[in-house]
C-alpha positions in Angstrom: 214.3 163.0 136.3 213.6 162.1 132.9 217.3 161.3 132.0 217.4 159.4 135.4 214.1 157.3 134.4 215.4 156.6 131.1 218.5 155.2 132.6 216.5 153.3 135.2 214.3 151.8 132.2 217.4 150.8 130.2 219.0 149.0 133.0 215.8 147.2 133.9 215.5 146.1 130.2 219.0 145.0 130.1 218.3 142.9 133.3 215.5 141.4 132.0 217.0 140.4 128.9 219.9 138.6 130.7 217.4 136.9 132.9 215.5 135.6 129.7 218.7 134.7 128.1 219.9 132.8 131.0 216.7 130.9 131.3 216.7 130.0 127.6 220.4 128.8 127.8 219.4 126.7 131.2 216.3 125.1 129.7 217.9 124.5 126.2 221.0 122.6 127.7 218.8 120.7 130.2 216.6 119.7 127.4 219.8 118.7 125.3 221.3 117.0 128.2 218.1 115.0 128.8 218.0 114.3 125.1 221.8 112.7 124.9 221.0 110.8 128.0 217.4 109.8 127.4 215.8 110.3 124.2 213.3 112.8 122.8 210.1 111.6 124.8 211.8 111.6 128.2 213.8 114.8 127.6 210.6 116.7 126.7 208.5 115.4 129.5 210.9 115.9 132.2 212.0 119.7 130.8 208.5 120.3 130.5 207.5 119.2 134.3 210.5 121.3 135.5 209.3 124.3 133.4 206.0 124.3 134.7 207.0 123.5 138.4 209.4 126.5 138.3 207.0 128.8 137.0 204.9 128.1 139.9 207.6 128.3 142.5 208.8 131.7 141.3 205.5 133.1 142.4 205.4 131.1 145.5 209.0 131.3 146.5 210.7 133.3 149.2 213.0 136.1 149.0 216.0 134.0 149.4 215.5 132.5 145.9 215.5 135.8 144.2 218.4 137.7 145.7 221.1 136.0 144.0 221.4 135.8 140.0 219.0 134.5 137.3 221.0 131.3 137.0 221.0 130.8 140.8 217.3 131.4 141.0 216.6 129.0 138.3 219.1 126.1 139.8 217.3 126.4 143.3 213.7 126.6 141.8 214.5 123.3 139.8 215.8 121.6 142.9 212.5 122.4 145.0 210.7 121.4 142.0 212.4 117.9 142.3 212.1 118.1 145.9 208.6 119.1 146.1 206.9 117.3 143.0 207.0 113.7 144.8 204.6 115.2 147.5 202.2 116.5 145.3 202.4 113.2 143.3 201.6 111.4 146.5 198.5 113.5 147.2 197.1 112.9 143.7 198.0 109.3 144.0 196.1 109.0 147.2 193.0 111.0 145.6 193.1 109.9 142.3 194.7 106.5 142.1 196.1 105.5 138.6 194.4 108.6 137.2 197.2 110.5 139.2 199.7 111.2 136.7 196.9 113.0 134.3 195.5 115.1 137.3 198.9 116.3 138.3 199.9 117.4 134.9 196.5 119.3 134.8 197.1 120.9 138.0 200.5 121.9 137.1 199.4 123.5 133.9 196.6 125.3 135.8 198.9 126.3 138.3 201.5 127.6 135.6 198.8 129.6 134.0 197.8 131.2 137.1 201.4 132.1 137.7 201.6 134.0 134.5 198.3 135.9 135.3 199.9 136.8 138.5 203.0 138.1 136.7 205.9 136.5 138.6 208.4 139.1 139.6 211.5 139.6 137.8 215.3 138.9 139.0 216.7 142.4 139.6 220.1 140.7 139.7 222.1 140.4 136.6 223.3 136.9 135.9 227.0 136.7 135.6 227.1 133.0 136.2 225.8 131.7 132.7 229.3 130.1 131.8 228.8 128.0 134.8 225.5 126.4 133.2 227.4 125.5 130.1 230.4 124.1 132.1 228.3 122.2 134.3 226.6 120.4 131.2 229.8 119.8 129.7 231.4 118.2 132.9 228.4 116.1 133.6 228.4 115.0 129.8 232.0 114.2 129.7 232.1 112.1 133.0 228.6 110.3 132.7 227.3 110.0 129.1 229.5 107.3 127.9 228.9 104.9 130.8 225.1 105.6 130.7 225.5 104.7 126.6 226.8 101.3 127.9 223.9 100.5 130.1 222.0 97.8 128.7 224.6 97.7 125.9 223.6 95.1 123.2 226.8 92.4 123.3 227.0 89.0 121.8 223.3 88.4 121.9 222.9 90.0 125.4 221.9 93.0 127.2 224.8 93.9 129.4 224.5 95.4 132.9 227.9 96.3 134.7 227.7 94.9 138.3 228.6 97.4 141.1 227.6 100.3 138.3 225.0 100.2 136.2 223.0 97.0 137.8 221.9 99.7 140.4 219.6 100.7 137.7 217.8 97.3 137.9 216.8 98.4 141.4 215.7 102.1 140.2 213.8 100.4 137.3 212.0 98.3 139.7 211.2 101.1 142.4 209.6 103.0 139.1 207.7 100.2 138.2 206.1 99.7 141.4 205.3 103.3 141.8 203.4 103.1 138.4 201.0 100.4 139.7 197.9 100.4 141.9 198.1 101.0 145.7 199.9 102.8 148.5 202.3 101.9 150.0 204.0 100.5 146.8 204.8 96.7 146.8 208.2 95.3 147.1 208.4 93.5 143.8 211.2 91.5 145.0 209.5 89.9 148.1 205.9 89.2 147.5 203.6 90.3 150.4 205.9 93.0 151.5 205.7 96.8 151.2 208.4 98.8 149.6 210.7 99.4 152.6 212.7 102.0 151.0 212.8 106.0 150.6 210.9 105.5 147.3 209.8 109.3 147.3 212.3 110.7 144.9 211.2 108.1 142.2 207.9 109.6 141.6 209.3 112.0 139.3 210.8 109.4 136.8 207.6 107.3 137.5 205.4 110.5 136.0 208.3 110.8 133.2 208.0 107.1 132.4 204.1 107.0 132.2 204.2 109.7 129.6 207.2 108.7 127.8 206.7 104.7 127.8 210.1 103.9 129.1 211.3 103.2 132.6 215.0 103.0 131.5 214.8 106.5 129.8 212.9 108.1 132.5 215.4 107.2 135.0 218.3 108.3 132.8 216.7 111.6 132.4 216.2 112.1 136.0 219.8 111.0 136.8 221.1 113.7 134.3 219.1 116.4 135.5 220.0 115.5 139.4 223.9 115.5 138.0 223.4 118.8 136.3 221.9 120.8 139.0 224.2 119.5 141.6 227.3 120.4 139.7 225.8 123.7 139.0 224.9 124.5 142.4 228.4 123.4 143.5 230.0 126.0 141.2 227.4 128.7 142.5 228.2 127.7 146.1 232.1 127.9 145.4 231.5 131.3 143.8 229.7 132.5 147.0 232.5 131.1 149.3 235.3 132.3 147.3 234.2 135.4 145.3 237.5 136.8 144.6 238.9 133.4 143.1 236.9 132.9 139.8 239.0 129.6 139.2 237.6 128.2 142.3 234.5 126.5 141.0 236.7 124.3 138.7 238.7 123.4 141.5 235.8 122.7 143.9 234.1 120.4 141.2 237.5 118.5 141.2 237.8 118.5 144.7 234.6 116.8 145.1 235.2 114.2 142.2 238.7 113.4 142.6 240.0 113.1 146.4 240.4 109.4 146.4 244.1 108.1 146.5 242.8 104.3 145.7 244.0 104.3 142.0 247.4 106.2 142.9 247.9 103.6 145.5 247.1 100.7 143.2 249.3 102.3 140.5 252.4 103.1 143.0 252.3 100.1 145.6 250.6 97.2 143.8 251.5 97.8 140.3 254.9 99.5 141.1 254.4 102.2 138.4 253.7 99.9 135.9 250.6 101.2 133.7 250.2 97.9 132.0 250.1 96.1 135.5 247.9 98.9 136.8 245.2 98.7 134.2 245.2 95.2 134.1 244.8 94.9 137.9 242.5 97.9 137.8 240.0 96.4 135.3 239.4 93.4 137.6 238.8 95.1 140.9 236.1 97.3 142.1 238.4 100.5 142.5 235.9 102.1 145.2 236.1 98.8 147.2 239.9 98.9 147.5 239.7 99.3 151.3 237.1 96.3 151.5 239.1 94.1 149.1 242.8 94.6 150.7 242.2 95.5 154.3 238.5 94.0 155.0 237.5 97.9 155.9 234.2 99.6 155.0 233.9 101.2 151.3 233.4 105.0 150.9 232.1 105.8 147.6 233.6 108.8 145.3 230.9 111.3 144.3 231.4 110.1 140.7 229.6 107.0 141.8 226.6 108.7 143.0 226.9 111.1 139.8 226.7 107.8 137.4 224.4 105.4 139.6 222.9 106.5 142.6 220.5 109.6 141.9 218.3 109.5 144.6 221.3 109.8 147.2 223.0 112.6 145.0 219.6 114.4 145.1 219.5 114.2 148.8 223.2 115.5 148.8 222.1 118.5 146.6 219.7 119.4 149.2 222.3 119.3 151.7 224.4 121.5 149.7 221.4 123.8 149.3 220.9 123.9 153.0 224.4 125.2 153.3 223.9 127.6 150.5 220.7 128.9 152.5 222.5 128.8 155.8 225.5 131.1 154.3 223.0 134.0 153.5 223.1 137.0 155.6 219.6 136.5 157.1 218.7 133.2 158.4 215.4 131.5 156.5 214.2 129.0 159.0 211.4 127.7 156.8 213.9 127.6 153.8 216.1 125.5 155.9 213.3 123.3 156.9 212.2 122.7 153.2 215.9 121.7 152.6 216.2 119.7 155.4 213.0 117.8 154.7 213.7 117.2 151.0 217.1 115.7 151.8 215.5 113.3 154.2 212.7 112.4 151.8 215.4 111.6 149.1 217.6 109.4 151.3 217.1 108.7 154.8 221.1 108.2 155.1 222.3 111.6 153.8 219.2 113.4 155.1 219.7 111.6 158.4 223.2 112.9 158.8 221.9 116.3 158.1 219.0 116.0 160.4 221.3 114.7 163.3 223.6 117.4 162.9 221.2 120.4 162.4 219.1 118.7 165.4 222.2 119.3 167.7 223.0 122.3 166.4 219.9 124.3 166.5 218.9 122.8 169.7 222.4 123.7 171.6 222.1 127.1 170.1 218.6 128.0 171.0 218.7 126.4 174.3 221.8 128.5 174.9 219.5 131.7 174.2 217.0 130.2 176.3 219.3 129.9 179.4 220.8 133.1 178.9 217.4 134.8 179.2 217.5 136.0 175.4 214.4 133.7 174.9 211.1 132.5 176.6 210.3 128.9 176.6 207.7 129.4 174.2 209.8 131.3 171.7 212.2 128.5 172.0 209.6 125.8 171.0 208.4 128.1 168.2 212.0 128.3 166.9 212.6 124.8 167.0 209.3 124.0 165.4 210.1 126.3 162.4 213.3 124.1 161.7 211.9 120.7 162.4 208.1 120.5 161.7 208.5 119.6 158.1 211.5 117.1 158.7 209.4 115.4 161.3 206.2 115.3 159.0 208.4 113.3 156.5 209.7 111.2 159.1 205.9 110.4 160.3 205.0 109.9 156.6 207.7 107.5 156.0 206.8 105.5 158.9 203.0 105.5 158.0 203.9 104.5 154.1 206.1 101.5 155.6 209.4 103.0 153.9 210.9 102.3 157.5 210.8 98.7 158.6 211.8 98.0 162.6 212.2 94.5 161.9 215.2 94.7 159.5 219.0 94.5 160.0 220.4 96.1 163.4 222.6 99.1 163.7 225.8 98.2 165.7 228.9 100.3 166.9 232.0 98.9 165.6 234.9 101.6 166.4 237.9 101.4 164.1 241.3 101.0 165.3 243.7 104.0 164.7 245.7 102.3 161.8 242.5 101.3 160.1 241.3 105.0 160.4 244.6 106.2 158.7 244.1 103.6 155.7 240.5 104.2 155.3 240.5 108.3 155.4 244.1 108.3 153.7 243.1 106.5 150.8 239.5 107.7 150.4 239.9 111.4 151.5 243.8 112.0 150.6 244.8 115.4 151.3 241.4 116.7 151.1 241.2 116.0 155.0 244.3 118.4 155.8 242.7 120.8 153.3 239.1 120.8 155.1 240.8 120.8 158.7 243.0 123.8 157.4 239.9 125.7 155.9 238.0 124.9 159.0 240.7 126.6 161.4 241.8 129.4 159.2 239.4 131.9 159.9 235.5 132.7 160.8 232.7 132.5 158.4 229.0 132.0 158.5 228.0 128.5 160.0 231.4 127.6 160.9 230.5 125.6 164.0 227.7 123.6 161.8 230.3 122.8 159.3 232.2 121.2 162.3 229.4 119.5 163.6 228.4 118.0 160.3 231.9 117.1 159.4 232.2 115.2 163.0 229.0 113.5 162.6 229.7 112.2 159.2 233.3 111.1 160.1 232.0 109.4 163.5 229.3 107.4 161.7 231.9 106.2 159.0 234.7 105.2 161.7 232.0 103.5 164.2 228.6 102.7 162.9 227.7 99.5 160.9 224.6 97.7 159.8 224.4 94.1 159.9 224.7 92.2 156.8 225.3 95.3 155.0 228.9 96.6 156.5 229.6 99.5 154.0 225.9 101.0 154.0 226.6 103.6 156.5 230.1 104.5 155.2 229.3 104.7 151.4 226.5 107.4 152.2 228.1 109.3 155.0 231.5 109.5 152.9 229.5 111.5 150.3 228.7 114.1 152.9 232.2 114.0 154.4 234.0 114.7 151.0 231.3 117.4 150.3 231.9 119.4 153.4 235.8 118.8 153.1 235.8 120.1 149.7 233.9 123.4 150.8 236.1 123.8 153.5 239.1 123.6 151.4 237.6 126.1 148.9 237.6 128.6 152.0 241.2 128.6 152.2 241.5 130.7 149.4 239.5 133.7 151.2 241.5 133.9 154.3 244.2 136.5 153.0 245.7 137.5 149.6 248.5 134.9 150.0 245.7 132.2 150.9 244.7 132.2 147.1 248.0 130.6 146.2 248.1 128.1 149.0 244.5 127.1 148.4 245.6 126.6 144.6 248.5 124.4 145.6 246.5 122.3 148.1 243.8 122.0 145.4 246.3 120.6 142.7 248.1 118.4 145.4 244.9 116.9 146.0 243.2 116.6 142.8 246.2 115.3 140.6 246.7 111.8 142.3 243.0 111.6 142.6 242.7 111.6 138.7 244.0 108.1 138.7 240.8 106.7 140.6 238.5 108.9 138.7 239.9 108.1 135.1 239.8 104.3 136.1 236.3 104.5 137.9 235.0 105.9 134.4 236.6 103.4 132.3 235.5 100.5 134.7 232.0 101.8 134.8 231.9 101.6 131.0 233.6 97.9 130.7 230.6 95.9 129.9 232.7 93.2 128.5 234.6 92.3 131.6 232.3 89.1 132.6 233.7 89.4 136.3 231.6 92.1 136.8 229.1 92.1 134.3 225.4 90.9 134.2 223.6 89.5 131.1 220.2 89.3 129.7 219.8 87.5 126.8 217.9 88.8 123.8 215.1 85.9 124.2 214.6 86.4 127.8 214.4 90.2 127.2 211.7 89.8 124.6 209.9 87.4 127.0 210.1 89.8 129.6 208.5 92.6 127.2 205.8 90.2 126.2 205.1 89.5 130.0 204.8 93.2 130.3 202.0 93.5 127.7 200.2 90.3 128.3 200.5 89.2 131.9 197.9 91.1 134.3 199.9 93.5 136.5 198.6 91.6 139.8 200.1 88.2 138.9 203.3 87.0 140.1 206.0 85.6 137.6 208.9 83.6 139.5 212.2 82.0 138.3 214.8 80.7 140.7 217.1 83.5 141.9 220.2 81.3 143.1 220.4 79.9 139.5 221.4 83.3 138.1 223.9 85.9 139.1 223.5 87.3 142.5 223.1 90.9 141.5 220.5 90.6 139.0 216.8 89.8 139.0 215.4 91.1 135.8 211.7 90.3 136.2 210.8 93.2 138.3 213.1 95.6 136.3 212.1 94.9 133.1 208.2 93.2 133.1 207.1 95.2 136.2 205.9 92.1 137.6 206.3 90.9 141.2 208.1 87.7 142.3 207.8 85.7 145.4 211.3 86.1 146.3 214.1 88.0 144.1 217.8 87.6 144.2 219.8 87.7 147.6 220.6 91.4 147.2 217.4 93.0 146.0 215.4 90.3 148.3 217.2 91.7 151.3 218.0 95.3 150.4 214.4 96.6 151.0 214.6 95.7 154.8 213.7 92.0 154.8 215.1 89.8 157.4 217.7 87.6 156.0 216.0 84.2 157.7 212.9 84.9 156.3 214.4 85.5 153.0 216.4 82.2 153.2 213.3 80.1 154.2 211.2 81.5 151.1 214.3 80.5 148.8 214.5 77.1 150.5 210.8 76.6 150.0 210.7 77.7 146.3 214.0 75.4 145.8 212.2 72.5 147.0 208.8 73.1 145.2 210.9 73.5 142.0 213.0 70.4 142.2 210.0 68.3 143.0 207.9 69.6 139.8 205.4 68.6 138.3 204.2 66.9 141.6 204.7 70.1 143.6 202.9 72.6 141.6 200.1 73.1 143.9 203.2 73.9 146.5 204.1 76.7 144.2 200.5 77.9 143.9 200.2 78.1 147.6 203.2 80.2 147.6 201.6 82.7 145.3 203.4 81.8 142.1 201.2 82.3 138.8 203.7 82.0 136.2 207.1 80.2 135.9 209.9 81.9 134.1 212.3 79.1 133.1 215.5 79.8 131.0 219.2 78.7 130.6 219.9 79.1 134.1 217.0 77.2 135.6 217.5 74.2 133.1 221.3 74.1 133.9 220.4 74.2 137.8 217.5 71.7 138.1 218.3 69.6 134.8 214.5 69.3 134.3 211.9 70.7 131.7 208.9 70.9 133.9 205.8 69.2 132.6 203.4 72.3 133.3 201.2 74.1 130.6 203.3 76.5 128.2 201.8 79.7 128.0 204.6 81.3 125.9 207.8 79.7 124.1 210.5 82.2 123.0 213.7 80.2 121.9 215.1 78.7 124.9 213.0 80.7 127.3 209.7 79.1 128.4 206.9 80.5 130.3 205.0 78.0 132.1 201.3 78.7 133.7 200.2 78.0 137.1 197.5 80.7 137.1 193.6 79.6 137.0 192.2 80.5 134.0 
């Protein structure tokens, strides 16, 4: 017995050492990655936030998180931390107001200390997945660091923001700024008097980081790196779970997800006629992921690289969808774990989470209903089972409506089915052979959750091919495309497990899918970094940026600062993003994207145009509209060809801030 006890003790010690090493590696690379992308303060704050939250969740989590490796447990806990933290932030904001960040940090610290006292259970499974932590870090850094380093790059007296790419971050900055101001629901900084009709909950994490690190931009970059890192790491772990016998599959799973698009290959082979010179010249002057829109007036489908680079909220939602599939693949079903994943996905993005909600709602209702009809369930148990799955998602929907994230007066949803030829072009260019690989993987053999995979794929493809939103033609296809790519990639991976010979077939299919897709991947990374291309880049002058920084420090938070949006690039309103101040009306894209009616937006812009053209006689009209300060730069001077005879509050070079506010 003594020998057996000694052996057991050595195994336990060895397992604990592996777990500690996995945790050290995980947090070290998380910290280092955040430092590379966002700098020292933001890196420390976000990594510490995850460390404290993970410690609490290790005690509170269910068994499904601790059955895998230490790396798996860390990954899942970190994701749940990002998913659950915004709700804790919301409660603290409702109870403590502007003191919410300090209160929340105190509560997290107390909770972490209590979790230590309670002695959270160790992970019995030895970690064989540590390599994937390092590979996930390297892949995210290789793909994303250079484009991120070019966001806001100083260039010829301006800060450059690549349109279609890094200009997305101006929206992210404005949402974070809004969350760090007083009041719930937060305000739409691009349209005075409106609540922020947007799924803003995931931005609570970068809002807290920005509060303590002192930089909204760096907080968003740290948040983006962390989401990217966790998504790629979970994708590796899911590929290992699907294809445990094929240790090379995680590499191909990542590339299948990131490089299925044949748009670049088509551009090189057909439009450039195999000329690299012509290819890069044409490619530099085109939004490559919008090829179907540019050439055929069809909807766009984003690659996941785009989400990796510029839409962390959608990627976070997609990561919870992936976690949902991971939990679904367990031998024993965990209803509440599935509910948490579904609710977290929905909170991060109504689009991606909504697709998961529709699919799981249909699947679970039919499955439980069939058991009810066959007499395997009583009606009470039928309702109880559905409640386990959907009470949390329904709570998120109710909360979203209550906080005015959803507006029922925005653009309408319409059915607009595509023709067969258009479907072939859209799916062929955007998914390539991934469509075939996914179909074969679905049909090749049985596996846990197979029927749900089929339904999830059908719902996402149905939305892509038939549903549109007025004035935002590609909004549905862009997000549903992310779900379809992920599901098709996972189904393609399953080919490797069908039989011994299937591994070679899966490898061949993967290579055949990935290699042509590298054209799009390479061009997209290059274009997203190309801030010298004036056709797709917006610029904020050094003088205007200094003025915006001055406004942030010296103008009260509840005051409104206004320029004339139509005098400026259509995709850029710098005032909310860099000064945190509200506008009466912002640029057309941001002015309408938060569910503001187009005609309401247009009326306000026209009223502003008339008031600015008639200055100084019309200054009372501006005051009545709610304008406190007028931001007058080179663009306004060129458009109106006047210098308003108004009191000057601050002048920086050619940029003037006029005051209309009462002293």
